C-alpha positions in Angstrom: -1.3 3.0 -68.0 -3.0 1.5 -71.1 -4.0 -1.6 -69.0 -5.7 0.7 -66.5 -7.6 2.5 -69.2 -8.6 -0.8 -70.7 -9.8 -2.1 -67.3 -11.9 1.0 -66.8 -13.2 0.8 -70.4 -14.1 -2.9 -69.9 -15.9 -2.0 -66.7 -18.0 0.6 -68.5 -18.8 -1.5 -71.5 -19.6 -4.6 -69.4 -22.5 -2.6 -67.8 -24.1 -1.7 -71.1 -23.2 -4.4 -73.6 -25.2 -7.2 -72.1 -28.3 -5.0 -72.4 -27.7 -3.7 -75.9 -30.7 -5.7 -77.1 -32.9 -3.6 -74.8 -31.4 -0.4 -76.3 -32.1 -1.7 -79.8 -35.7 -2.6 -78.8 -36.2 0.9 -77.5 -34.5 2.4 -80.6 -36.8 0.4 -82.9 -39.9 1.5 -81.0 -38.7 5.1 -81.3 -38.0 4.7 -85.0 -41.4 3.1 -85.8 -44.0 4.5 -83.5 -43.2 8.1 -82.3 -45.1 10.9 -84.0 -42.3 11.4 -86.5 -41.6 7.7 -86.9 -42.2 5.4 -89.8 -45.6 4.3 -88.6 -46.8 6.7 -85.9 -48.9 5.0 -83.2 -50.2 6.8 -80.2 -50.7 3.7 -78.1 -47.4 2.0 -78.8 -45.6 5.3 -78.4 -46.4 5.1 -74.7 -43.8 2.3 -74.4 -40.9 4.7 -75.4 -40.7 7.0 -72.4 -41.0 4.4 -69.6 -38.4 2.2 -71.2 -36.0 5.1 -71.5 -36.5 6.5 -68.0 -36.9 3.2 -66.0 -36.1 0.0 -67.9 -32.7 0.8 -69.4 -31.1 2.5 -66.4 -32.4 -0.3 -64.1 -31.0 -2.9 -66.4 -27.6 -1.1 -66.5 -27.6 -0.8 -62.7 -28.5 -4.5 -62.2 -25.9 -5.6 -64.6 -23.2 -3.4 -63.0 -24.1 -4.7 -59.5 -24.2 -8.3 -60.7 -20.7 -7.9 -62.2 -19.4 -6.9 -58.8 -21.3 -9.1 -56.4 -23.6 -11.6 -58.2 -27.4 -11.6 -58.0 -27.3 -10.1 -54.5 -25.2 -7.2 -55.9 -27.6 -6.8 -58.8 -30.6 -6.5 -56.5 -29.2 -3.8 -54.3 -27.8 -2.0 -57.3 -31.3 -1.8 -58.8 -32.7 -0.4 -55.5 -30.0 2.3 -55.4 -30.4 3.1 -59.1 -34.1 3.8 -58.5 -33.1 6.6 -56.3 -31.1 8.4 -59.0 -33.8 7.8 -61.6 -36.5 9.5 -59.5 -34.1 12.3 -58.5 -33.5 13.4 -62.0 -35.4 14.6 -65.1 -33.0 13.0 -67.6 -32.4 9.3 -68.3 -30.0 8.1 -65.6 -27.6 5.9 -67.5 -24.5 7.5 -66.0 -26.1 7.5 -62.6 -26.8 3.8 -63.0 -23.1 3.2 -63.9 -22.1 4.9 -60.6 -24.7 3.6 -58.2 -24.7 0.1 -59.5 -21.1 -0.8 -58.8 -21.1 1.4 -55.6 -24.1 -0.4 -54.1 -22.8 -3.8 -55.0 -19.4 -3.0 -53.4 -21.1 -1.8 -50.2 -23.1 -5.0 -49.8 -20.0 -7.0 -50.6 -18.1 -5.3 -47.8 -21.0 -5.8 -45.4 -21.1 -9.5 -46.2 -17.4 -9.8 -45.6 -17.7 -8.1 -42.2 -20.5 -10.4 -41.0 -19.2 -13.6 -42.6 -19.0 -16.2 -39.9 -20.7 -14.1 -37.3 -24.4 -14.9 -38.1 -26.0 -17.5 -35.9 -27.3 -20.6 -37.7 -30.9 -20.1 -38.9 -30.7 -16.3 -39.2 -28.7 -16.2 -42.5 -31.8 -15.5 -44.7 -33.1 -12.9 -42.3 -29.8 -11.0 -42.3 -29.3 -11.4 -46.0 -32.7 -10.0 -47.0 -32.9 -7.2 -44.5 -29.3 -6.0 -45.1 -30.0 -5.6 -48.9 -33.3 -3.8 -48.1 -32.0 -1.4 -45.5 -28.6 -0.6 -47.2 -30.4 -0.4 -50.5 -32.9 2.0 -49.1 -30.2 4.3 -47.7 -28.3 4.3 -50.9 -31.5 5.1 -52.9 -32.1 8.1 -50.6 -28.5 9.3 -51.1 -28.9 8.9 -54.9 -32.1 10.8 -54.9 -30.9 13.7 -52.8 -27.4 14.1 -54.3 -26.1 12.0 -57.1 -29.1 12.3 -59.4 -28.9 16.1 -59.3 -25.1 16.1 -59.7 -25.2 13.9 -62.7 -28.0 16.0 -64.3 -25.7 19.0 -64.1 -22.6 17.2 -65.4 -24.5 15.6 -68.2 -26.0 18.9 -69.3 -22.5 20.4 -69.2 -21.0 17.6 -71.3 -23.9 17.6 -73.7 -23.5 21.4 -74.1 -19.9 20.8 -75.1 -20.9 18.3 -77.7 -23.6 20.6 -79.1 -21.1 23.5 -79.1 -18.6 21.4 -81.2 -21.5 20.4 -83.5 -22.7 24.0 -83.9 -19.1 25.1 -84.6 -18.7 22.3 -87.1 -15.8 20.9 -85.0 -17.5 17.6 -84.0 -15.4 15.8 -86.6 -12.3 16.4 -84.4 -13.5 13.7 -82.0 -12.3 11.1 -84.6 -8.7 12.0 -83.7 -9.3 10.4 -80.3 -11.9 7.7 -81.2 -10.3 5.9 -84.1 -6.9 5.3 -82.4 -8.7 4.2 -79.2 -10.7 1.7 -81.3 -7.7 -0.1 -82.6 -6.4 -0.4 -79.0 -9.6 -2.4 -78.4 -11.4 0.3 -76.5 -14.2 0.4 -79.0 -16.8 -1.2 -76.8 -16.0 1.0 -73.8 -16.3 4.2 -75.9 -19.4 3.2 -77.8 -21.5 1.4 -75.2 -19.9 3.0 -72.0 -20.0 6.6 -73.0 -21.6 7.5 -76.4 -24.7 5.3 -76.2 -26.0 6.8 -72.9 -25.3 10.4 -74.2 -26.9 9.7 -77.6 -30.0 8.2 -75.9 -30.4 11.4 -73.8 -30.2 13.5 -77.0 -32.7 11.4 -78.8 -35.2 12.1 -76.1 -34.8 15.8 -76.7 -34.3 15.9 -80.5 -35.6 12.7 -81.9 -32.2 11.7 -83.3 -28.5 11.9 -82.4 -25.3 12.1 -84.4 -23.5 10.7 -81.3 -24.6 7.2 -82.1 -22.6 7.5 -85.4 -19.3 8.7 -84.0 -17.8 5.3 -83.2 -20.0 2.8 -85.0 -19.7 4.1 -88.5 -18.7 1.1 -90.7 -17.4 3.4 -93.5 -13.8 4.1 -92.3 -12.9 0.4 -91.8 -14.6 -0.5 -95.1 -12.6 2.0 -97.1 -9.3 0.9 -95.5 -10.0 -2.8 -96.2 -10.9 -2.0 -99.8 -7.5 -0.3 -100.2 -5.8 -3.5 -98.9 -7.9 -5.6 -101.3 -7.2 -3.5 -104.3 -3.6 -2.5 -103.7 -2.2 -4.9 -101.2 -0.3 -8.1 -102.1 0.1 -11.6 -100.8 -1.8 -12.8 -97.8 -3.0 -9.4 -96.8 -4.7 -9.0 -100.1 -6.2 -12.5 -100.1 -7.7 -12.0 -96.6 -9.1 -8.6 -97.3 -12.3 -9.7 -99.2 -13.6 -11.8 -96.3 -12.7 -9.0 -93.9 -14.6 -6.5 -96.0 -17.8 -8.6 -95.8 -17.5 -9.3 -92.1 -16.8 -5.7 -91.2 -19.3 -3.9 -93.5 -22.2 -6.4 -93.4 -21.5 -8.2 -90.1 -20.5 -5.1 -88.3 -17.4 -6.6 -86.5 -15.0 -3.7 -86.6 -12.2 -5.7 -84.8 -11.5 -7.5 -88.0 -9.7 -4.4 -89.5 -7.6 -3.5 -86.4 -4.7 -5.8 -87.2 -4.4 -4.1 -90.7 -3.9 -0.8 -88.8 -1.6 -2.2 -86.2 0.7 -3.7 -88.9 1.2 -0.2 -90.3 0.4 2.4 -87.6 0.7 5.3 -90.1 -2.4 4.1 -91.9 -4.5 5.2 -88.9 -4.7 8.5 -90.7 -7.2 6.9 -93.1 -10.0 5.9 -90.7 -9.5 9.2 -88.8 -10.1 11.3 -91.9 -12.8 9.0 -93.1 -14.7 9.1 -89.9 -14.3 12.9 -89.7 -15.7 13.3 -93.2 -18.8 11.3 -92.4 -19.4 13.3 -89.2 -18.9 16.6 -91.0 -21.5 15.6 -93.6 -24.1 14.6 -91.1 -23.4 17.9 -89.2 -24.1 19.9 -92.3 -27.3 18.1 -93.3 -28.5 17.9 -89.7 -29.0 14.1 -89.6 -28.5 11.5 -86.9 -29.7 8.1 -85.7 -32.6 7.2 -83.5 -30.8 4.5 -81.5 -27.4 2.8 -81.1 -26.1 0.7 -84.0 -24.7 -2.6 -82.7 -23.1 -4.3 -84.4 -21.6 -1.5 -86.5 -23.1 -2.8 -89.7 -24.5 -0.9 -92.7 -27.7 -2.9 -92.0 -27.9 -1.5 -88.5 -27.3 2.1 -89.9 -30.3 1.7 -92.2 -32.5 0.2 -89.5 -31.7 3.0 -87.1 -32.1 5.9 -89.6 -34.9 8.3 -88.9 -37.8 8.5 -91.3 -36.8 10.4 -94.5 -33.1 10.4 -93.7 -32.0 6.9 -94.7 -30.2 8.0 -97.8 -28.3 10.7 -95.9 -27.0 8.2 -93.4 -26.0 5.8 -96.1 -24.3 8.7 -97.9 -22.4 9.5 -94.8 -21.1 6.0 -94.5 -20.1 5.9 -98.2 -18.3 9.3 -97.9 -16.4 8.0 -94.9 -15.4 4.9 -96.9 -14.3 6.8 -99.9 -12.1 9.2 -98.0 -10.6 6.4 -96.0 -9.9 4.4 -99.2 -8.3 7.4 -100.9 -6.1 8.2 -97.9 -5.1 4.6 -97.4 -4.4 3.9 -101.0 -1.0 5.5 -101.4 0.2 4.1 -98.0 -0.8 0.6 -99.0 0.8 0.9 -102.5 4.0 2.4 -101.1 4.4 -0.2 -98.4 3.3 -3.3 -100.3 6.8 -3.8 -101.6 8.2 -3.8 -98.0 6.0 -6.5 -96.6 8.9 -8.8 -96.1 10.9 -6.2 -94.2 8.2 -5.1 -91.7 9.5 -6.5 -88.3 6.1 -6.9 -86.7 4.0 -7.4 -89.9 1.4 -10.2 -89.5 1.2 -10.6 -93.2 4.7 -11.9 -94.0 5.3 -14.7 -96.5 3.9 -18.0 -95.5 7.2 -19.7 -94.7 8.3 -16.9 -92.4 4.9 -16.7 -90.7 4.9 -20.5 -90.1 8.4 -20.4 -88.6 7.5 -17.5 -86.3 4.2 -19.0 -85.3 5.8 -22.4 -84.5 8.2 -20.6 -82.2 5.4 -18.6 -80.6 3.3 -21.7 -80.0 6.2 -23.7 -78.6 7.1 -20.9 -76.2 3.5 -20.5 -75.0 2.7 -24.2 -74.5 3.2 -25.7 -71.0 5.3 -28.8 -71.3 2.8 -30.8 -69.1 -0.1 -30.2 -71.5 0.2 -32.0 -74.8 -2.2 -31.5 -77.7 -3.5 -35.1 -77.1 -5.0 -33.9 -73.8 -6.7 -30.8 -75.1 -10.5 -30.8 -74.9 -11.5 -27.1 -74.7 -10.3 -24.4 -77.1 -11.6 -20.9 -76.3 -11.5 -17.9 -78.7 -11.4 -14.7 -76.7 -12.0 -11.1 -77.7 -12.7 -7.9 -75.7 -16.5 -8.4 -75.4 -16.9 -12.0 -76.3 -19.6 -11.3 -78.9 -17.9 -10.4 -82.2 -14.5 -11.5 -83.5 -14.1 -14.3 -81.0 -17.5 -15.9 -82.1 -16.3 -15.6 -85.7 -13.0 -17.2 -85.0 -14.5 -20.0 -83.0 -17.0 -20.8 -85.7 -14.4 -21.0 -88.4 -12.0 -23.1 -86.4 -14.8 -25.4 -85.2 -15.7 -26.0 -88.9 -12.1 -26.8 -89.7 -11.8 -29.3 -86.8 -15.2 -30.9 -87.6 -13.7 -32.8 -90.5 -11.1 -34.4 -88.2 -13.6 -36.1 -86.0 -11.8 -35.2 -82.7 -13.5 -34.7 -79.4 -12.6 -31.0 -79.0 -15.0 -28.3 -77.9 -14.4 -24.9 -79.5 -16.2 -22.0 -77.7 -15.8 -18.2 -77.4 -15.9 -15.7 -74.5 -14.8 -12.3 -73.3 -11.1 -12.2 -72.6 -11.8 -11.2 -69.1 -14.0 -14.3 -68.4 -12.4 -17.2 -70.1 -13.9 -20.5 -68.8 -11.8 -22.2 -66.2 -11.8 -25.5 -68.1 -10.1 -23.9 -71.1 -7.0 -25.8 -72.2 -6.1 -23.4 -75.1 -7.1 -19.7 -75.4 -6.8 -18.1 -78.8 -6.7 -14.2 -78.8 -5.1 -11.3 -80.6 -1.7 -10.3 -79.5 -2.9 -7.0 -77.9 -5.1 -9.0 -75.6 -2.6 -11.7 -74.7 -1.7 -10.3 -71.3 -5.4 -10.2 -70.3 -6.0 -13.7 -71.5 -3.0 -15.0 -69.5 -4.4 -13.2 -66.4 -7.9 -14.6 -67.0 -6.8 -18.2 -67.7 -3.3 -18.6 -66.0 -3.3 -22.4 -66.5 -4.3 -22.4 -70.1 -2.0 -22.2 -73.1 -2.4 -18.9 -75.0 -2.0 -18.8 -78.8 -1.4 -15.3 -80.0 -2.8 -14.3 -83.4 -3.1 -11.2 -85.5 -6.1 -12.1 -87.7 -9.1 -14.3 -87.1 -9.5 -14.9 -90.8 -6.1 -16.3 -91.7 -3.2 -16.6 -89.4 -0.1 -18.8 -89.2 -0.5 -19.5 -85.5 -4.0 -20.8 -86.1 -2.7 -22.9 -89.0 0.0 -24.3 -86.7 -2.6 -25.1 -84.0 -4.8 -26.8 -86.6 -1.8 -28.8 -87.8 -1.2 -30.1 -84.3 -4.8 -31.5 -84.2 -4.4 -32.8 -87.7 -1.4 -34.9 -86.6 -3.7 -36.7 -84.1 -5.8 -37.8 -87.1 -2.8 -38.9 -89.0 -1.6 -41.0 -86.1 1.6 -39.1 -85.3 0.2 -38.3 -81.8 -2.2 -40.0 -79.5 -5.9 -39.4 -80.2 -8.2 -38.0 -77.6 -10.1 -40.7 -75.7 -13.8 -40.3 -75.0 -14.0 -41.3 -71.3 -17.7 -40.4 -70.9 -19.5 -37.3 -69.8 -18.9 -37.7 -66.0 -16.9 -40.9 -65.5 -14.9 -40.2 -62.4 -13.9 -43.7 -61.6 -11.0 -43.4 -63.9 -7.6 -43.9 -62.3 -4.2 -42.4 -62.5 -1.2 -44.5 -63.5 -1.1 -46.0 -60.0 -4.8 -47.0 -60.4 -5.7 -44.7 -57.5 -9.4 -43.7 -57.7 -10.1 -40.1 -58.4 -13.4 -40.1 -56.4 -13.8 -42.2 -53.3 -17.0 -42.7 -51.4 -15.1 -41.9 -48.2 -14.2 -38.5 -49.6 -17.8 -37.4 -49.7 -19.4 -35.7 -46.6 -23.1 -34.6 -46.4 -25.0 -32.5 -43.9 -21.9 -30.5 -42.8 -21.7 -27.1 -41.3 -18.9 -24.5 -41.2 -18.3 -21.2 -39.5 -17.0 -19.6 -42.7 -15.4 -20.5 -46.1 -12.0 -21.0 -44.5 -13.5 -23.7 -42.3 -15.2 -25.3 -45.3 -12.0 -25.2 -47.4 -10.1 -26.9 -44.6 -12.7 -29.6 -44.3 -12.5 -30.3 -48.0 -8.7 -30.4 -47.7 -8.8 -32.8 -44.7 -10.9 -35.3 -46.8 -8.2 -35.2 -49.5 -5.5 -35.8 -46.8 -7.5 -38.7 -45.3 -8.0 -40.2 -48.7 -4.3 -40.3 -49.4 -4.4 -37.7 -52.2 -2.3 -35.0 -50.6 -0.1 -34.1 -47.7 -1.2 -31.8 -44.8 0.5 -28.7 -46.3 -1.8 -28.8 -49.3 -4.6 -27.4 -47.0 -2.5 -24.3 -46.5 -2.0 -24.1 -50.3 -5.8 -24.2 -50.8 -6.3 -21.4 -48.3 -3.6 -19.4 -50.0 -5.2 -19.9 -53.3 -8.5 -18.7 -52.0 -6.9 -15.5 -50.7 -5.7 -14.7 -54.3 -9.2 -14.9 -55.8 -12.5 -16.6 -54.9 -13.0 -20.2 -56.1 -16.8 -19.9 -56.1 -18.1 -21.0 -59.5 -21.8 -20.1 -59.2 -25.0 -22.2 -58.8 -24.0 -23.0 -55.2 -20.7 -24.6 -56.1 -17.1 -23.8 -54.9 -14.0 -25.6 -56.1 -11.1 -24.8 -53.7 -7.7 -26.1 -54.8 -4.1 -25.4 -54.1 -1.6 -23.0 -55.6 1.1 -23.9 -58.1 3.6 -24.4 -55.2 1.1 -26.6 -53.4 1.3 -29.2 -56.2 4.4 -30.6 -54.5 2.0 -32.0 -51.8 -0.2 -33.8 -54.4 0.4 -37.5 -54.4 -2.6 -38.5 -56.6 -5.3 -36.7 -58.6 -8.5 -36.7 -56.7 -11.5 -34.7 -55.5 -13.5 -34.4 -52.2 -17.1 -33.2 -51.9 -18.5 -31.5 -48.8 -22.2 -30.7 -48.8 -23.5 -27.7 -46.7 -27.3 -27.7 -46.9 -27.5 -24.3 -45.2 -24.7 -22.9 -47.4 -21.4 -21.2 -46.7 -20.7 -17.6 -47.8 -18.0 -17.3 -50.5 -17.6 -13.5 -51.1 -21.3 -12.7 -51.0 -22.6 -16.0 -52.5 -23.7 -19.2 -50.8 -22.0 -22.5 -51.7 -23.8 -25.7 -50.8 -21.3 -28.0 -52.6 -17.6 -27.4 -51.8 -15.5 -29.6 -54.1 -11.8 -29.9 -53.1 -9.5 -30.6 -56.0 -6.0 -32.0 -56.2 -4.4 -32.6 -59.6 -1.2 -34.1 -60.8 0.2 -31.8 -63.5 -2.8 -30.2 -65.3 -5.2 -33.1 -64.6 -7.3 -31.0 -62.3 -8.4 -28.9 -65.4 -10.1 -32.0 -66.8 -11.7 -32.6 -63.4 -13.1 -29.1 -63.4 -14.6 -29.6 -66.9 -16.1 -32.9 -66.0 -17.6 -31.6 -62.7 -19.2 -28.7 -64.7 -20.7 -31.1 -67.3 -22.0 -33.5 -64.6 -23.8 -30.8 -62.7 -25.5 -29.0 -65.7 -28.7 -30.8 -64.8 -30.4 -28.2 -62.5 -32.8 -30.7 -60.9 -29.9 -33.1 -60.2 -27.8 -30.2 -58.8 -30.6 -29.2 -56.4 -31.0 -32.8 -55.1 -27.2 -33.1 -54.5 -27.3 -29.9 -52.4 -29.7 -31.4 -49.9 -29.5 -35.2 -50.0 -28.5 -36.9 -46.8 -27.1 -39.9 -48.7 -23.4 -39.6 -49.9 -24.0 -42.6 -52.2 -26.4 -40.5 -54.3 -23.7 -37.9 -54.9 -21.2 -40.7 -55.7 -23.6 -42.4 -58.2 -24.6 -39.1 -59.8 -21.0 -38.3 -60.7 -20.2 -41.8 -61.9 -23.4 -42.7 -63.8 
């Protein structure tokens, strides 16, 4: 059940979070230039209403559609979203969240139905007119029905929030919001639900307390201060850094492990948040825009003119109440740190022993640390704690001089060339689903964690010579060989100017080239098709990388790739692929191939040439330069 809620939450937040910069831009314009703003300006104030009514919903609709069906989905989602915008008098954020995915899903189903049935030369005509006609129909439906329905539902929901506020009961929402936050639903709640509602209220009242409900940095600040003052051992030593990152940096995820280690302490942020909300309700204050990240700096920037001190006071009240409530819990349990069965702050020797066991169990035997080239730190949104963790770990590895790339991403979109994924324990199952071939290192704290220390020690052993160092084989050197000196890329495994009825035909052709090259047996083609049925192997930028399933590895004799060029493109779930790269890997060697192909094709001009060249040698030389 929790996974379903998290999936729904991620879908909501993924529509809004990529556009949060636009929300902030609108919020700053509102704070500065409206008649009650800091510097009223009649001309610049004209930007506020159009951005609210048109720009923000269209951005949400496009992003939602793009998440479902790429650029094509984004375009038709924007058309459909225009219908609900015009059909309503209120900003259509919720309407965009409905019409965007719906429109993209419809065009995706259409593409699947016609895939392989369009005559050569008519693809562009069908693609353009299908988006136009279906998008027009959905816009009309949105205008006549959905826009009006959402207006009514939004008014009803907003009336409920206002009723709670008028009855001084709005603080009760913290009972639900704070526990949901530590379950990593913070982005879904804030950006998927509260930000759209708060934006609507700002249009009517000039400010909204709704923006403060989830993003208030005070409760987490107070809880971390309690750990800093009354904690002991590792938990106390890690708290100062966490305080700075949470309160100033606005990365709330940093305090979630402190709550998860002692679930009872969730009472502290609940009461702290409720106190801040109650205070703002009594003084009739709110914010003019969303605060993201949830930093005290963001609170100050988004405070309406004349109410900055009230907003700061609300944050400090929340922090004080959270600190006072957490204090006795931290003091009472500090003596029991050693006995907490799931406590991430155990003494160092116990943490190291458990981390070593966890790392060993999660590491595939075929992938040694000497072969690791890409480490990815993953969090829910890929913008906060994962970026912090990646930066810190990259700095640690920098002194070792190893050829290891450390990056960060959303846990739902881990790069396919990731060798190791580092994430918090609560997100481990999602990381394993997102990167099934990568090793997952589970941590509790991005600041200081035994599993991270153990991972670093593995890399340090390379430097000390107790393991083989990584070899720099060049950016795109594919003429490397396996132990049998079998070439990974052969000129005879490249075919240009090909055509295919559908993606299944294209995948089979790439598989046949691998068979003819001596890389795989005939049954590997079936494994490639089976793999495609599980999930699309389309990468983007006109590239697809079909490869076999885990069972299909039995048919792999040598690591190798084949390249089939389709100048007119082949549809892969709504996207055209001009280069279909078949991959066969011994063990995990194909992961390295994926990384190298990606690096070699980053040059956009080169990529366009390879899509349409009639000379296979040009493709061969480009990947072996």
